[in-house]
C-alpha positions as CSV (number, residue, x, y, z in Angstrom):
1,M,-10.8,-0.6,27.7
2,L,-7.9,-2.2,29.6
3,I,-4.3,-1.8,28.5
4,S,-2.7,-5.1,27.5
5,S,0.9,-6.0,28.4
6,K,1.4,-6.4,24.6
7,D,0.8,-2.7,24.2
8,K,3.8,-1.7,26.4
9,I,6.5,0.4,24.8
10,S,10.1,1.0,25.8
11,T,11.6,4.3,27.2
12,P,13.5,5.1,23.9
13,Q,10.2,4.5,22.0
14,A,8.4,6.9,24.3
15,V,11.1,9.5,23.7
16,V,10.7,9.1,19.9
17,V,6.9,9.4,20.2
18,V,7.1,12.7,22.1
19,T,9.8,14.1,19.8
20,N,8.0,13.2,16.6
21,F,4.7,14.6,18.0
22,I,6.4,18.0,18.6
23,L,8.2,18.2,15.3
24,A,5.3,18.9,13.0
25,T,3.9,22.1,11.5
26,G,6.4,24.2,13.5
27,I,9.2,23.2,11.1
28,L,7.6,25.3,8.4
29,T,5.7,28.0,10.4
30,L,7.7,28.7,13.6
31,P,10.1,31.2,12.1
32,R,7.3,33.3,10.7
33,T,4.8,33.1,13.6
34,S,7.5,33.8,16.2
35,V,9.1,36.7,14.3
36,E,5.6,38.3,13.8
37,K,5.3,38.5,17.6
38,V,8.8,39.4,18.6
39,K,9.8,41.6,15.6
40,T,13.5,41.5,16.7
41,P,16.4,39.1,16.0
42,D,16.0,37.8,19.5
43,V,13.4,35.2,18.5
44,W,15.8,32.4,19.3
45,I,15.7,33.4,23.0
46,S,11.8,33.1,22.9
47,V,12.2,29.6,21.3
48,I,14.5,28.5,24.2
49,L,12.2,29.9,26.9
50,G,9.2,28.2,25.2
51,G,11.0,24.9,25.3
52,L,11.9,25.3,29.0
53,I,8.3,26.1,29.9
54,M,7.2,23.0,28.0
55,M,9.7,20.9,29.9
56,I,8.3,22.1,33.3
57,A,4.7,21.6,32.1
58,G,5.6,18.1,30.9
59,I,7.2,17.2,34.3
60,I,4.0,18.3,36.1
61,M,1.9,16.1,33.7
62,V,4.2,13.1,34.3
63,K,4.1,13.5,38.1
64,L,0.3,13.6,37.9
65,S,0.0,10.5,35.8
66,Q,2.5,8.6,38.0
67,Q,-0.1,8.8,40.8
68,F,-2.2,6.4,38.8
69,P,-0.1,3.6,37.4
70,G,-1.5,1.8,34.3
71,K,-4.2,4.4,33.8
72,T,-4.6,7.2,31.2
73,F,-5.8,10.7,31.8
74,Y,-9.2,9.7,30.5
75,Q,-9.5,7.1,33.3
76,Y,-8.0,8.7,36.4
77,N,-9.4,12.3,36.0
78,Q,-12.8,10.9,36.9
79,E,-11.4,9.6,40.2
80,I,-10.1,13.1,41.0
81,L,-13.0,15.3,39.8
82,G,-16.0,12.9,39.8
83,K,-17.7,11.0,37.0
84,W,-19.4,13.9,35.2
85,V,-16.8,16.6,35.5
86,G,-14.1,14.1,34.6
87,W,-16.1,12.8,31.6
88,L,-16.6,16.4,30.3
89,L,-12.9,17.1,30.7
90,S,-12.0,13.9,28.9
91,L,-14.4,14.9,26.1
92,F,-12.6,18.3,25.8
93,F,-9.2,16.6,25.6
94,I,-10.6,14.2,22.9
95,C,-11.9,17.2,20.9
96,Y,-8.4,18.8,21.1
97,F,-6.7,15.7,19.7
98,L,-9.5,15.3,17.1
99,V,-9.3,18.9,15.8
100,G,-5.5,18.8,16.0
101,S,-5.3,15.7,13.8
102,A,-7.5,17.4,11.3
103,L,-5.4,20.6,11.4
104,Q,-2.3,18.5,10.7
105,V,-3.7,16.7,7.7
106,R,-5.1,19.9,6.2
107,S,-1.7,21.7,6.7
108,M,0.0,18.8,4.9
109,A,-2.5,19.0,2.0
110,E,-2.1,22.8,1.6
111,V,1.7,22.7,1.4
112,T,1.7,19.6,-0.8
113,S,-0.8,21.1,-3.2
114,L,1.3,24.4,-3.3
115,F,4.8,22.9,-3.8
116,L,4.6,19.3,-4.9
117,L,1.2,18.4,-6.5
118,E,-0.1,21.6,-8.1
119,S,-3.7,21.6,-9.2
120,T,-4.4,18.4,-7.3
121,P,-7.7,18.6,-5.3
122,I,-7.2,18.9,-1.6
123,W,-9.5,15.8,-1.0
124,A,-7.3,13.7,-3.2
125,I,-4.3,14.4,-1.1
126,I,-6.0,14.1,2.3
127,M,-7.8,10.8,1.7
128,P,-4.8,8.5,0.9
129,F,-2.9,10.2,3.8
130,M,-5.7,9.4,6.2
131,W,-6.1,5.8,5.0
132,I,-2.5,5.1,5.5
133,G,-2.7,6.5,9.0
134,L,-5.8,4.4,9.7
135,Y,-3.8,1.3,8.6
136,L,-1.0,2.1,11.0
137,I,-3.3,2.9,14.0
138,I,-5.1,-0.4,13.7
139,G,-1.8,-2.1,14.7
140,G,-1.9,-0.3,18.1
141,I,0.6,1.8,20.0
142,N,3.5,-0.6,19.3
143,S,3.1,-0.2,15.5
144,I,3.0,3.5,15.9
145,A,6.1,3.6,18.0
146,R,8.1,1.4,15.6
147,M,7.1,3.6,12.7
148,F,8.2,6.6,14.6
149,E,11.6,4.9,15.2
150,I,12.0,4.7,11.5
151,I,11.0,8.3,10.8
152,F,13.1,9.8,13.6
153,P,16.7,9.2,12.3
154,I,15.7,10.1,8.8
155,T,14.4,13.4,10.0
156,I,17.5,14.2,12.0
157,V,20.0,13.4,9.2
158,F,18.3,15.1,6.3
159,F,16.9,18.1,8.2
160,L,20.3,19.0,9.6
161,L,22.0,18.3,6.2
162,V,19.6,20.6,4.3
163,L,20.0,23.4,6.9
164,F,23.8,23.1,6.9
165,M,23.8,23.5,3.1
166,S,22.3,27.0,3.5
167,Y,25.3,28.3,5.4
168,K,26.5,30.4,2.4
169,L,23.4,32.6,2.8
170,F,23.9,33.1,6.5
171,E,24.7,36.6,7.7
172,I,25.4,36.9,11.4
173,D,24.5,40.6,11.3
174,N,20.9,39.6,10.7
175,L,20.9,38.3,14.3
176,R,22.4,41.5,15.9
177,P,22.1,43.3,18.2
178,V,21.2,40.8,20.9
179,L,18.4,42.2,23.2
180,G,18.8,45.5,21.3
181,S,15.1,46.3,22.0
182,G,15.2,44.9,25.6
183,I,13.5,41.8,27.0
184,I,9.9,42.8,26.5
185,P,9.7,41.7,22.8
186,V,11.2,38.3,23.8
187,L,8.5,37.8,26.4
188,K,5.8,38.6,23.9
189,G,6.9,35.7,21.7
190,I,6.8,33.1,24.5
191,Q,3.2,32.1,23.9
192,T,3.7,31.5,20.2
193,T,7.0,29.6,20.7
194,T,5.5,27.5,23.5
195,Y,2.7,26.4,21.1
196,A,5.3,25.1,18.7
197,Y,6.2,22.5,21.4
198,T,2.8,20.9,21.6
199,G,3.4,17.2,22.2
200,P,4.4,16.5,25.8
201,E,0.7,16.4,26.7
202,I,0.6,13.0,25.1
203,M,2.4,11.8,28.3
204,L,-0.9,12.1,30.1
205,L,-1.8,9.0,28.0
206,L,1.5,7.5,27.0
207,L,2.8,6.9,30.6
208,A,0.2,4.1,31.0
209,F,1.8,2.2,28.1
210,M,5.4,2.5,29.3
211,R,7.3,-0.5,30.6
212,Q,9.3,1.7,32.9
213,P,6.9,4.6,33.9
214,N,9.5,5.7,36.5
215,K,11.6,7.0,33.7
216,A,8.8,9.2,32.3
217,V,10.5,12.5,33.5
218,K,13.5,11.6,31.5
219,V,11.3,10.9,28.5
220,V,9.8,14.4,28.7
221,L,13.1,16.2,29.1
222,I,14.9,14.4,26.2
223,G,11.8,14.3,24.0
224,T,11.5,18.1,24.4
225,A,15.2,19.0,24.3
226,I,15.7,17.5,20.8
227,P,13.0,19.6,19.2
228,L,14.3,22.6,21.2
229,F,17.7,22.2,19.5
230,F,16.0,21.7,16.1
231,Y,13.8,24.8,16.5
232,V,16.6,27.1,17.7
233,F,18.9,26.0,14.9
234,L,16.1,26.4,12.3
235,V,15.1,29.9,13.5
236,V,18.7,31.1,13.7
237,M,19.5,29.8,10.1
238,V,16.2,31.2,8.6
239,I,16.6,34.7,10.2
240,G,20.3,34.7,9.5
241,A,19.7,34.1,5.8
242,L,16.5,36.0,5.2
243,S,16.5,38.7,7.9
244,I,13.6,39.7,10.1
245,D,11.8,41.6,7.3
246,G,12.3,38.8,4.8
247,V,10.8,36.2,7.2
248,I,7.7,38.3,7.9
249,M,7.0,38.6,4.2
250,R,6.9,34.8,3.6
251,T,4.2,32.3,4.5
252,W,6.6,29.4,4.6
253,P,10.1,30.9,5.2
254,S,11.8,27.5,5.9
255,I,10.9,26.3,2.4
256,D,11.9,29.7,0.8
257,L,15.3,29.4,2.5
258,I,15.9,26.0,1.0
259,R,14.6,27.2,-2.4
260,S,17.0,30.1,-2.4
261,F,20.1,28.0,-3.0
262,E,21.2,25.1,-5.2
263,I,24.3,22.9,-5.4
264,S,25.4,21.8,-8.8
265,G,26.8,18.3,-9.5
266,L,24.7,16.4,-6.9
267,I,21.8,14.1,-7.6
268,F,19.5,16.7,-6.2
269,E,20.4,20.3,-7.1
270,R,17.4,21.8,-5.3
271,F,16.4,20.5,-1.9
272,E,12.9,21.9,-1.1
273,S,11.3,18.6,-2.1
274,L,13.6,16.7,0.3
275,L,12.7,19.1,3.1
276,L,9.0,18.7,2.3
277,A,9.3,14.9,2.3
278,I,10.8,15.0,5.8
279,W,8.1,17.4,7.0
280,I,5.3,15.2,5.6
281,M,6.7,12.3,7.6
282,Q,6.6,14.4,10.7
283,I,3.0,15.5,10.0
284,F,2.1,11.9,9.5
285,A,3.6,11.1,12.9
286,S,1.7,14.0,14.6
287,F,-1.5,13.1,12.8
288,T,-1.4,9.4,13.7
289,I,-0.7,9.9,17.4
290,S,-3.4,12.6,17.7
291,Y,-5.9,10.3,15.8
292,Y,-5.0,7.4,18.1
293,A,-5.3,9.5,21.3
294,A,-8.8,10.7,20.3
295,A,-10.0,7.2,19.4
296,L,-8.4,5.8,22.7
297,G,-10.3,8.4,24.7
298,L,-13.7,7.5,23.2
299,A,-12.9,3.8,23.7
300,Q,-12.1,4.3,27.3
301,L,-15.0,6.6,28.0
302,F,-17.6,4.3,26.5
303,K,-15.7,1.1,27.4
304,K,-15.8,-0.2,23.8
305,N,-13.4,-1.7,21.4
306,L,-10.8,0.8,20.1
307,N,-11.1,-0.1,16.4
308,Q,-14.8,0.9,16.3
309,F,-13.8,4.5,17.1
310,V,-10.7,4.4,14.9
311,Y,-13.0,3.7,11.9
312,G,-15.7,6.0,13.1
313,L,-13.5,9.1,13.5
314,L,-12.0,8.9,10.0
315,P,-14.9,10.8,8.3
316,V,-15.2,13.2,11.2
317,I,-11.5,14.2,10.9
318,Y,-12.0,14.6,7.1
319,I,-15.0,16.9,7.6
320,I,-13.2,19.1,10.1
321,A,-10.1,19.2,7.9
322,M,-12.2,20.5,5.0
323,I,-13.9,23.3,7.0
324,P,-11.2,26.0,6.6
325,K,-11.8,27.7,3.2
326,T,-8.4,29.4,2.9
327,I,-4.9,29.1,4.3
328,N,-5.7,32.1,6.6
329,D,-8.7,30.2,8.0
330,L,-6.4,27.3,8.7
331,F,-4.0,29.5,10.6
332,K,-6.9,30.9,12.6
333,L,-8.0,27.4,13.6
334,G,-4.4,26.6,14.6
335,D,-4.4,29.8,16.8
336,V,-7.6,28.7,18.5
337,I,-6.1,25.3,19.3
338,G,-2.8,26.8,20.4
339,N,-4.4,29.3,22.8
340,T,-6.7,26.7,24.3
341,L,-3.8,24.3,24.8
342,V,-1.6,26.9,26.3
343,I,-4.2,27.9,28.8
344,F,-5.1,24.4,30.0
345,F,-2.2,22.1,29.4
346,L,1.1,23.6,28.1
347,T,1.4,25.9,31.1
348,G,0.7,22.9,33.4
349,V,-2.1,24.8,35.1
350,L,-4.7,22.1,34.8
351,P,-2.4,19.1,35.7
352,L,-1.1,21.1,38.6
353,F,-4.6,21.8,39.8
354,L,-5.5,18.1,39.6
355,F,-2.3,17.2,41.4
356,M,-3.1,19.7,44.3
357,I,-6.6,18.1,44.6
358,I,-4.9,14.7,45.1
359,K,-2.6,16.1,47.8
360,C,-5.5,17.8,49.6
361,K,-7.3,14.4,49.7
362,G,-4.3,12.9,51.3
363,G,-2.8,10.9,48.4
364,K,-4.7,9.2,45.6
365,A,-8.2,10.4,44.9
């Protein structure tokens, strides 16, 4: 499958794609998962370090992809590692995106069923969500990028607005003392916080669609810096309002924070529904780009039309999404994906290894 000139996207669109891909499940789960690991008020330091690690890993991925202009990771890794090893690696990457998309859609269904559509069957929530995603993906990467441009400013405005409204509950003492237990707890939380930044790995594919691939490093830095600010602000506000012990006791502490206050006299007196609407848009963004990346990989591996795999993967994603029986099973699946991704991609180990092979061969493979 060759990339048409019509499929090219601008640098700002690429930034928005990376940012929206990162800002997904972490909005609701990061405070709890990170606090469980760190167990001190210094979680915000782990969040910053995780973001910086992701930036470095993203730069390595970009530098690797820039060696092969106009080609995605699915195409050029076979030139580096050989046909069969490269094919298997591409298949692994496809499975990551496939399972990731299923995880996103199931997370959306669980939260929606719990807070918005009580007693509604999970399948009845998942199916319309997936069909809308299918409709968007059929339009190609340009349609996806334009949709993300709509979602992005809405997310920024309302997300920050809702968090600022919780300032009355904020207690600075809940964030003290800084490094009271030393640096070791902070380091323990880095793996968890790094997983919250899953998204820059899309640059292994997205760079081939950019009109200005020479600006890809800028895309990674800005696209990761925006979620870094969001996540640090979120963690600080949630811990400051609920305390470390309060966060650990809650499955969705971000929602509980918003539910703990109300403002009389406004059109909306309670704001958890507004936060969930924003979060669902972000999940939709993450789901669609993961879905598209998996279908693109199969199309390029088998040299077939993309739409065949877009339609074919829809029931596969649904089946995977329905496998977890409980919310705990869903979290375990997320941990498996996170650990796998940290080992191979987020740390930049695999891209760096491929980059070294290229250099040892004296340039392009």
